[in-house]
N, C-alpha and C positions, 0 to 999 in steps of 0.2 A: 523800733529796732527788733529784728528777728532774733529768736534765741539761737545760740550757737549749738551746733551738732556735737554730740559726744564723740570722742575719738573712736570708740568701738563702732558706733553707727556709721561714721564716715568710712572707716576701713572696710566694713562689710559692704557698703554701697559701692566703694571703689573696686573691690574685688569682683563684685557682680557685674559692674560696667565692663571691666576688662574681659571677663568670661563671655559677655555678650558680643565682644569683638574678636573672640577666639585668640586672646593674648594671654599666654600662660603667666601666672603670678602665684606667689605663695607668701604666707606670713612667716617671716624669719624670727621676729621677736614681738611678743605681745606686751604692750605697755599698760599704763593706767587707763582703765575703761572710760573714765570721764574726761580727763584733761591731758592725757599724754600727748607729747609731740609725735608727729609722723614723719618718717623719712622714707622716700621711695627710691630704691636702687634699680636702675635700668641696666641690665646686662644684655649686650648685643650679640653674645655668643661667638665673639671673635677675639676674646681676651680682654676687651675693653668694657668699661662700665662708667656710669655717672650716678651720683646720688643727689637727690633733690630734697630740699626742706622748705616748709612754708615759712614765709617771712612777710614783712610789710614794706610797701613802697614808701620810702621816706618823703617823697614829694606829695603823694596823694593819700597815703594811709591805707591804700587798697592792699588786700592780701594777694600774694603772688608766690610762685614756686621759683626758688633760686638754686643754682648748682652749689652744692656743699663740697663735693669732691668729684674728680673725673680723672680717668687715665686707665692704667692696667687694673684689671679686676681685683687682683690681690691687694693693690694699694688702696683701692676704694673700700674693700672689705676691712682692711686694717683701720682706716679712718672711721668706719662705722663701729668697729669694736671699741675704739677709743671713746666715741660719742656715747655708746651704750654703757660703758664703764662709769662715765660721769653722770648718766641719766638713766636709771633703771626703769623709769616710766615711759621710755621711748619705744614707739612702735617702729618696726622696720618691715617694709614690704619689698619683695624682690620681683621685678617684672623681667621676663625674658622674651626679647623680640629682636630678631635679626634686622628688622627695618627701623628699629629705634622708636617704636610707638609706645607711649606711656599714658596718653589721654589727659595729662594734667592741664593741658591748655583748653580743654573743653569746658563749656558752661557748667557751673555748679561745683567743680572740683577744687576751687580755691576757697570755698566757703568753710 
């Protein structure tokens, strides 16, 4: 079994991958460097947003990204604020892309 990546390492690698595709992103909240959970908010710059969190497929046990919240950006932000108030170790990354690109479906990003 391969060792799991720390949250800090994964976040830095993800931000670098986004930068390599010229997709603007920034860190909204820094969580626990070792084991904090990560949420990715995708703002499509039209007033809408989606927030993704890593989870496990109940059938296969594989890691996957699932939608935590979606809709008007203000509502997604409110949902993320509630999550952060319950979990101060939570990392939040905001991706801004009119085309809706987040790269979470690419190899290596579910690890």
